C-alpha positions as CSV (number, residue, x, y, z in Angstrom):
1,M,26.9,42.2,-91.3
2,P,25.6,38.9,-93.4
3,Y,27.6,36.2,-92.8
4,Q,27.8,32.7,-94.1
5,R,27.3,29.2,-92.2
6,P,29.3,25.7,-93.6
7,Q,27.1,24.1,-95.8
8,S,24.6,26.9,-96.2
9,P,24.3,28.8,-99.6
10,Y,22.6,31.6,-98.3
11,W,23.7,34.5,-96.3
12,W,22.7,34.9,-92.3
13,V,22.4,37.7,-90.6
14,A,22.5,38.5,-86.7
15,Y,20.9,41.6,-85.0
16,T,19.1,42.6,-81.4
17,D,15.0,42.6,-81.7
18,A,12.7,44.8,-80.2
19,N,12.7,42.9,-76.6
20,G,16.5,43.0,-76.7
21,E,16.9,39.6,-77.8
22,R,20.0,38.6,-80.3
23,I,18.5,36.9,-83.2
24,R,20.2,34.8,-85.6
25,R,18.3,34.1,-89.0
26,S,19.0,33.1,-92.9
27,T,18.1,35.8,-95.0
28,G,17.5,33.1,-97.8
29,A,19.5,35.6,-100.1
30,A,22.4,33.5,-101.8
31,D,23.5,37.2,-102.9
32,R,25.2,39.2,-100.2
33,K,24.1,42.7,-101.2
34,E,20.4,41.8,-101.1
35,A,21.5,40.0,-97.6
36,A,22.8,43.2,-96.3
37,A,19.6,45.1,-97.7
38,L,17.6,43.0,-95.8
39,E,19.4,42.6,-93.0
40,A,19.1,46.7,-92.7
41,K,15.4,46.0,-93.0
42,W,15.0,43.8,-90.4
43,K,16.9,46.2,-87.8
44,L,15.0,49.1,-88.9
45,E,11.6,47.3,-88.0
46,A,13.1,45.9,-84.4
47,H,13.8,49.7,-84.1
48,Q,10.8,51.4,-84.9
49,L,8.6,48.6,-82.6
50,K,10.8,49.1,-80.1
51,Q,10.7,53.1,-79.8
52,W,6.8,53.1,-80.9
53,G,5.5,50.0,-80.4
54,T,3.9,49.8,-83.8
55,P,4.5,46.7,-86.0
56,P,5.6,47.9,-89.4
57,P,2.6,46.8,-91.9
58,R,2.9,43.9,-93.9
59,S,1.7,42.5,-97.2
60,W,0.2,39.6,-98.4
61,D,3.2,39.3,-101.0
62,E,5.6,39.8,-97.8
63,V,4.0,36.9,-96.1
64,M,3.6,34.5,-98.3
65,L,7.2,34.8,-99.4
66,E,8.5,34.3,-95.9
67,Y,6.5,31.3,-96.0
68,L,7.7,29.7,-99.1
69,K,11.4,30.1,-98.4
70,A,10.8,28.4,-94.8
71,T,9.1,25.2,-96.4
72,P,11.3,24.5,-99.5
73,T,11.2,20.5,-99.0
74,K,7.1,20.8,-98.2
75,R,5.7,17.6,-100.1
76,S,3.1,20.1,-101.2
77,R,5.6,22.3,-103.1
78,R,4.4,22.6,-106.3
79,V,0.6,22.9,-105.8
80,D,1.7,25.3,-103.1
81,L,3.2,27.8,-105.7
82,M,0.0,27.4,-107.8
83,R,-2.0,28.2,-105.2
84,A,0.1,31.2,-104.0
85,K,0.2,32.4,-107.8
86,T,-3.7,32.4,-107.7
87,L,-3.9,34.3,-104.6
88,R,-1.6,36.7,-105.5
89,A,-3.5,37.9,-108.4
90,H,-6.6,38.6,-106.0
91,F,-4.2,40.1,-102.6
92,G,-0.8,40.7,-104.1
93,G,0.2,44.4,-103.2
94,I,-2.5,44.8,-100.4
95,E,-1.5,44.9,-96.7
96,I,-2.4,42.1,-94.7
97,A,-4.3,44.6,-92.1
98,A,-6.2,45.9,-95.2
99,I,-7.3,42.6,-96.4
100,T,-11.2,42.6,-95.2
101,A,-13.8,40.2,-95.2
102,P,-15.6,41.5,-98.0
103,L,-12.4,41.1,-99.8
104,V,-11.9,37.7,-99.1
105,R,-15.4,36.9,-100.2
106,R,-15.2,38.6,-103.2
107,F,-12.1,36.3,-103.9
108,I,-14.5,33.5,-102.9
109,Q,-17.0,34.5,-105.3
110,A,-14.4,35.3,-108.1
111,R,-13.5,31.6,-107.9
112,L,-16.8,30.1,-107.6
113,A,-17.5,32.2,-111.0
114,A,-14.5,30.7,-112.2
115,G,-16.1,27.0,-111.9
116,R,-13.6,25.9,-109.0
117,A,-14.8,23.8,-106.3
118,N,-15.3,24.4,-102.8
119,G,-12.6,22.1,-102.0
120,T,-10.5,23.9,-104.2
121,I,-11.0,27.5,-102.6
122,N,-10.7,25.9,-99.3
123,R,-7.2,24.9,-100.1
124,E,-6.3,28.0,-101.7
125,L,-7.4,29.4,-98.1
126,A,-6.0,27.7,-95.9
127,L,-2.6,28.0,-97.3
128,A,-2.7,32.1,-97.1
129,S,-3.8,31.3,-93.5
130,V,-1.3,29.1,-92.8
131,A,1.1,31.3,-94.1
132,V,-0.1,34.3,-91.4
133,N,0.2,32.1,-88.8
134,W,3.5,30.9,-89.5
135,C,4.7,34.7,-89.9
136,N,2.9,35.0,-86.1
137,K,4.6,32.0,-85.1
138,E,8.3,32.1,-86.2
139,L,8.5,35.8,-86.8
140,D,6.3,37.6,-84.1
141,W,4.8,39.6,-86.6
142,Q,1.6,39.9,-84.6
143,L,-0.5,39.8,-87.9
144,P,-4.4,39.5,-88.1
145,N,-5.7,36.7,-89.8
146,P,-8.3,37.6,-92.4
147,F,-8.2,33.9,-94.0
148,A,-8.7,32.3,-91.0
149,R,-12.7,30.0,-90.4
150,R,-13.4,31.0,-94.4
151,K,-14.5,27.3,-95.1
152,L,-16.8,26.4,-97.6
153,P,-19.1,23.4,-96.9
154,E,-18.1,20.9,-99.3
155,P,-19.7,17.8,-100.3
156,E,-18.8,14.2,-99.1
157,G,-16.0,12.8,-100.9
158,R,-16.3,10.1,-103.7
159,L,-16.0,6.6,-102.1
160,R,-15.4,3.7,-104.8
161,W,-14.3,0.1,-104.0
162,L,-14.2,-3.0,-105.4
163,T,-15.5,-6.6,-104.4
164,R,-13.4,-9.4,-104.3
165,A,-14.4,-11.0,-107.7
166,E,-13.7,-7.2,-109.2
167,A,-10.2,-7.2,-107.7
168,E,-9.5,-10.8,-109.0
169,R,-10.3,-9.7,-112.6
170,L,-8.2,-6.6,-112.2
171,I,-4.9,-8.2,-110.8
172,E,-5.4,-10.6,-113.5
173,A,-5.6,-8.0,-116.3
174,G,-2.7,-6.3,-115.0
175,K,-0.5,-9.6,-115.0
176,P,0.3,-8.7,-119.0
177,Y,2.3,-5.6,-117.8
178,G,4.2,-7.5,-115.0
179,Y,4.3,-5.0,-112.3
180,L,1.0,-3.7,-112.4
181,A,-0.4,-7.2,-111.0
182,D,2.0,-6.6,-108.1
183,F,1.3,-2.9,-107.3
184,I,-2.5,-3.7,-107.5
185,Q,-2.3,-6.6,-105.2
186,L,0.1,-4.4,-102.6
187,A,-1.8,-1.6,-102.9
188,L,-5.2,-4.0,-101.7
189,H,-3.8,-5.1,-99.1
190,T,-1.5,-2.5,-97.5
191,G,-3.5,0.7,-98.3
192,L,-0.1,2.2,-99.5
193,R,-1.0,5.3,-101.5
194,S,0.4,5.6,-105.1
195,G,3.4,7.7,-104.1
196,E,4.5,5.9,-101.5
197,L,4.3,2.6,-103.2
198,L,6.2,3.8,-105.9
199,H,8.8,5.6,-103.7
200,L,9.0,2.1,-101.3
201,E,12.9,1.1,-101.3
202,W,13.9,-2.4,-100.6
203,S,15.9,-0.8,-97.6
204,R,12.3,-0.2,-96.1
205,V,11.3,-3.9,-97.1
206,D,11.4,-6.7,-94.2
207,L,10.3,-10.0,-95.6
208,I,11.6,-11.8,-92.2
209,R,9.4,-10.1,-90.0
210,N,6.8,-9.1,-92.9
211,L,6.6,-5.6,-92.2
212,L,7.4,-2.4,-94.3
213,Y,9.0,0.7,-92.6
214,L,8.1,4.3,-94.0
215,E,9.9,7.6,-93.3
216,S,8.1,10.6,-92.2
217,G,9.4,12.9,-95.5
218,Q,8.3,9.4,-97.8
219,V,4.1,9.8,-96.4
220,K,1.3,12.2,-97.0
221,S,1.0,12.7,-92.8
222,G,5.0,13.5,-92.0
223,K,4.8,10.4,-89.7
224,R,6.8,7.7,-89.3
225,R,4.6,4.3,-89.8
226,T,5.4,0.9,-90.1
227,V,2.7,-1.4,-91.9
228,P,2.5,-5.2,-91.6
229,L,2.0,-7.2,-94.6
230,N,-0.1,-10.3,-94.8
231,E,0.5,-13.6,-96.9
232,A,-0.7,-11.8,-100.6
233,A,1.5,-8.4,-99.8
234,H,4.4,-11.0,-99.1
235,T,3.9,-13.1,-102.6
236,A,3.3,-9.7,-104.4
237,L,7.0,-8.5,-102.8
238,I,8.5,-11.8,-103.4
239,R,7.8,-11.8,-107.3
240,R,9.2,-8.5,-107.1
241,A,12.3,-9.7,-105.4
242,R,13.0,-12.1,-108.1
243,F,11.9,-9.7,-110.7
244,R,15.0,-7.4,-109.1
245,A,17.5,-10.6,-108.8
246,E,16.8,-11.3,-112.8
247,Q,16.4,-8.0,-114.2
248,C,18.4,-5.4,-112.2
249,P,19.6,-6.7,-108.7
250,A,21.0,-3.0,-107.6
251,A,17.8,-1.5,-108.3
252,L,16.6,0.6,-104.9
253,W,12.9,0.6,-105.4
254,V,10.8,-1.9,-105.4
255,F,8.9,-1.0,-108.6
256,V,11.6,-0.2,-111.1
257,H,11.6,-0.9,-114.9
258,P,14.3,-3.2,-116.4
259,D,17.1,-1.6,-116.3
260,G,16.6,-0.3,-112.5
261,R,15.2,2.9,-113.3
262,R,11.9,4.0,-110.6
263,L,8.5,3.6,-111.8
264,T,6.9,6.5,-111.6
265,D,3.2,6.8,-113.3
266,L,1.3,3.8,-113.9
267,R,-1.8,5.6,-115.1
268,G,-2.0,4.5,-118.5
269,S,-1.5,0.8,-118.1
270,F,-3.8,0.9,-115.2
271,K,-7.1,2.9,-117.3
272,T,-6.0,0.1,-119.8
273,A,-6.7,-3.2,-117.1
274,C,-9.5,-1.5,-115.8
275,R,-11.0,-1.7,-119.5
276,V,-10.3,-5.1,-119.6
277,A,-11.4,-6.1,-116.4
278,E,-14.6,-4.1,-117.2
279,I,-14.7,-2.2,-114.5
280,T,-15.6,1.1,-114.7
281,D,-15.4,4.7,-112.7
282,F,-12.2,3.3,-110.4
283,H,-8.7,5.2,-110.0
284,I,-5.7,4.5,-108.5
285,H,-6.5,5.8,-105.6
286,D,-9.6,3.9,-105.2
287,L,-7.4,0.6,-104.1
288,R,-6.7,2.2,-101.2
289,H,-10.6,3.0,-100.5
290,T,-11.0,-0.9,-101.3
291,F,-8.6,-2.0,-98.5
292,A,-10.2,0.4,-96.2
293,S,-13.8,-0.8,-97.1
294,W,-12.5,-4.6,-96.7
295,L,-11.1,-4.1,-93.3
296,V,-14.4,-2.1,-91.9
297,Q,-16.4,-5.0,-93.7
298,E,-14.3,-7.7,-91.5
299,G,-15.3,-5.8,-88.2
300,V,-11.5,-4.1,-87.9
301,S,-12.5,-1.0,-85.7
302,L,-11.9,2.6,-87.2
303,A,-8.8,3.3,-84.8
304,E,-7.2,0.2,-86.4
305,I,-8.0,1.4,-89.9
306,R,-6.7,4.6,-89.0
307,D,-3.4,3.4,-87.6
308,L,-3.1,1.2,-91.2
309,L,-3.7,3.9,-92.8
310,G,-1.6,6.6,-91.6
311,H,-4.7,9.1,-91.1
312,K,-4.0,11.9,-88.1
313,T,-7.5,11.3,-87.1
314,V,-10.3,9.0,-86.6
315,T,-12.6,11.4,-88.2
316,M,-10.8,11.1,-91.8
317,T,-11.5,7.1,-91.3
318,E,-15.2,7.7,-90.4
319,R,-16.0,8.0,-94.4
320,Y,-15.8,3.9,-94.8
321,A,-18.0,3.3,-91.7
322,H,-21.1,2.9,-93.7
323,V,-20.0,0.1,-96.3
324,A,-20.6,-2.5,-93.5
325,P,-24.3,-1.4,-92.0
326,E,-24.5,-5.0,-91.3
327,N,-21.7,-5.1,-88.6
328,L,-24.0,-2.2,-87.1
329,R,-26.9,-3.8,-87.3
330,A,-25.4,-6.9,-85.4
331,A,-24.5,-4.6,-83.0
332,T,-27.7,-3.4,-82.3
333,E,-28.7,-6.9,-81.8
334,R,-26.8,-8.0,-79.1
335,L,-28.9,-5.4,-77.4
336,T,-32.3,-7.8,-77.8
337,Q,-29.9,-10.6,-77.3
338,S,-29.1,-9.3,-73.8
339,A,-32.7,-8.5,-73.0
340,H,-33.5,-12.0,-73.8
341,T,-30.9,-13.4,-71.4
342,E,-31.6,-11.1,-68.8
343,H,-35.4,-12.7,-68.9
344,H,-34.8,-16.0,-68.9
345,R,-32.2,-15.4,-65.5
346,E,-35.2,-13.2,-64.0
347,R,-37.7,-16.3,-64.9
348,V,-35.1,-19.1,-63.7
349,A,-34.6,-17.0,-60.0
350,S,-38.6,-16.8,-59.8
351,H,-38.5,-20.1,-60.2
352,N,-36.2,-21.2,-57.6
């Protein structure tokens, strides 16, 4: 019989699976009748699997619904729902086992014909693949994955960054807005994403140790990270702290309106500042690219830049390697210097 757990809005059920193990699981349903229907369905499937060893057929809709119910707090939730809707138009009602390679190719061709980029299609297929894998791992559904390894080639990503002079002009152009100049300066010297900065709380700022503490739920990678503050970043935060003390002492966030409400969108003011500074083809996320590019030019290793940016692998950071070819040239020059040094030692040794 369905039962409720304390502080849970959903009904839970318990039953014995095909392997004889006791399963306790949430139905994801707040209605008791719906929960009872799901319990009966799962018990019947477990019985069929035990008696005949044949897993019940699963439709694309079942797979995606189970995955979406299990990931309500995922950062990309809104985007996942949009992608699921697109996928459903092509695969809705079809059993996973019946989704063949030609069917997936037709989906790809239809999306290309609709003008969608390879990267967009890759992410849609990736969501479908992740959903199937999740059901296999968490629900032991043993389904084939027709969406796996279908990645289309993607062009190398756009990389736009500022010179130091351009950065100074942009910061100056942001000063009439108050918050914008500090936002730009902090982004340029920490590499934080726009969302990470706009959700930054004062409780995560340590101006004594010059560190920012980002929790797993606040970052794209889902991994907790600590971000060091240099003098420029520290100065920007000091200005924000003064603004807070004067205007809204109880404000939780670093970037707020005078009444303490969190700033949520800087695109309009940022676009205006770029126009005033005469900087073209530049977006807010390019501040992060600039941070990484400056570090590469200063000879900082890609592994260190990876950690500062919060990338999962150095592969994601390698896109910045080309912005400082002189560093590579200097590296190859060491071979020549080494050869000259060795030749000189041999000559000295021969004379002795």
